[in-house]
Each structure stands twice: as C-alpha cells, then as structure tokens.
N, C-alpha and C positions, 0 to 999 in steps of 0.2 A: 304375580306377574307372569304373563304367558311366555312361551318360548320365543315367539316372534318379538315381543317387547324386549325380552332379555337379549335376543340377538341384536336388535337395533341399538339397544343401550351399549352393548359390548362393542359394536361397530363404531359408535360415536366415540367411545373411550379410546379405541385403537386409532381412529383417525386423528383425534386430538394428540395422542402420544406421538404418532408418526409426524404430524405437523411440527410439534415441538422439537423432535429429534432433527428434522430437516432444517428447521430454522436455526437451531443451536449449532449444527454442523457447519452450515454455510457461514454463519456469523464467526465461528471459530476459524474457519479457513480464510475468510476475508481478513480477519485480524492478523493471522499469521502472514499472509501476503503483504499486508501493510507494514507489519513489523520488519519483515525481510527487506522490503523496499527502503524503509527508513534506515535500517542498518547499512545497506549497501550505499545509500546516499551519503551517510556519515563517513563510511570508509573512503569513498571517492573524494569527499571534501578534505579528509585528512591527507590523502595521497597528493591532492592538488596543493595543499599547504606545504607539504614536505618538498614537492617538486619546485615550488616557488622559492622556498628557502634555499634549496640547493642552487637554483639558478642565480639567486642574489649573491650567494657565496662565491660562485664561479665568476660572476661578473665583477665583484669586488676584488677577488684575487687577480683577475685578468687586468683590471685597472692598476692595481698595485704593481704588478709585474711590468706593465707597460711603462709606468713611471720610473721604475728602477732601470729598465732597459734604456730609457731616454737619458738617464744620468750616467750611464756607463760610457767610458771612453773607448769606444770600439770603432772599428772601421765603418765607413759609410755603407759599405756593401753588407756587412754583417748586421748592422742596425736595420737596414731596409728589409733584409730577410726575416729578422725577428718580428718587425712590425707586420709584415705580411702574414706570418704564422699567427700572431695575436689577433689579427683581423679575422683570419679564418676561424680561430677558436671562438671569437665573439659571435661571428655569423652562425657558426654551428650551434652555439649555446642559445642564441635567439631563436633559431629554427626549432631546436628541441623544446624550448619553452613554449613556442607557438603550437607545436604538435601536441604537447601534453595538455595545454589549455583547451585545445579543440576536442581532444579525447574526453577530458573531464566534462566539458559542456555537453557533448553528445551523450555520455553516460548519464549525466544528471537529467537531461531532457527525457531520455528513455525511461528512467526510473520514475520520474514525476508522471509521465504518461501512463505507466503501468499502475502506479498508485491511484490515479484518477479513474482508470478503467475498473480496478478492483472495487473502489468505492461506489462507482455507478452500478456495477453488477450487484453489490450487496443491497443498494437502494432498490433496484429493480426487483430483486428476489423478494425483499421485504414487502414491496408494494404488490407483487403478484400473489403473495400468500395472504394478504389482508382479506380478500373475498372468502378464502377457505376458513379463516378464523371466524368471520361473520356468519358463514353458513353453519359452522359447528355450534356457535352460540345460539343461532336460531333453532337448530335441531335439539339442543339441550333444553331450550325454553318451551318448545312446542309440546302440547299435550299428546300423550300416546294415542295412536289411531287404532281402530279395530273394534272387536266385540265389547270390550270393557269400557267403552267411552261413557256409558251411563254410570257405571260403578265409580269411575273416576270423578264424574261430576257430583255424584252423591257423596263421595268421600271428601270432596273439596269443601272446606268450611265456608259457610255463607255469612257474610258480614251482616249484622242486624241493621246497618245503615245503608245497605245496598238497596237500590230501587228495583 
C-alpha cells in the first residue's frame, strides 16, 4: 500500500470516526434536552395539581365557614361584614387559581414547543449527515486510484463464471 493510499484510507477512517462522534454527541444532547423538558413538564403538572388541591381546600373551607357564619346569631351589620370578607376571599382565591392555571398552561406550551424544536433539530441533523455517511460508504467501496490500479486488478480474484 502506497503512502497516498494509506493517507486516504486513514482520512476515511478519521472522517467516519468524526461523523460517528458528531452524530452520537448530537443525539445525546437532544436526548438530554428532551429528558429535561419532560422533567420540567412533569414538575409543572405536579405544581398545577397541588395548586388545584389547595384551591379546592380553600374553597371548601370558605364554604364551610360561610355556612357557620350564616348560622351564627350575630347582628345584621357584623354578618354583612363577614359575608363581604368571605366574598373577597373567594374572589381572591378564584383569581389566584386563574393566574396559576394560566402560568401552568404557558409553561406547558413553552416546554412542548422546546421539545418539538429539539426533536426537529435532531431530525434535521440526522438527515443532513446522511449524505456524509453515503459518501464515506462510497469511498470505502471504491477501488484505490493511482499507479497500482493494475496490481489491484491482478490481485482481485476472477470468478470462473465471469464473462
């Protein structure tokens, strides 16, 4: 094998290794991004569930307190003031629940969009590396060029069935 052939053979091996490293690195990074997005989405869902449970508890407690307040024998003025406070608490609770729901939805949409972008990036990178893989396969399969072409042809076994 001549120096030139050895050089090209080494270059092909290096290019193949570089391609494999790039493909592996990008795939690992895309998987890490996807895993992080999935983890964050799960955390947001858990937070939303906890917020919903707390809002339900506050609502149930407020209703129970309102019932007790209605049963108390208090003055009309004091009962009216307590009903006003309970209404404010209910309104504040509903507003808090609405804001929490909006925040969770916004975060979920952002994470889903990030996940879709990462998956598209991984697909595009994979698709863009396909021609390089094909070129490397062609280079590996091609006979060596140069002075020793005849020697290679002579060294290649000829099938007795070849025409």
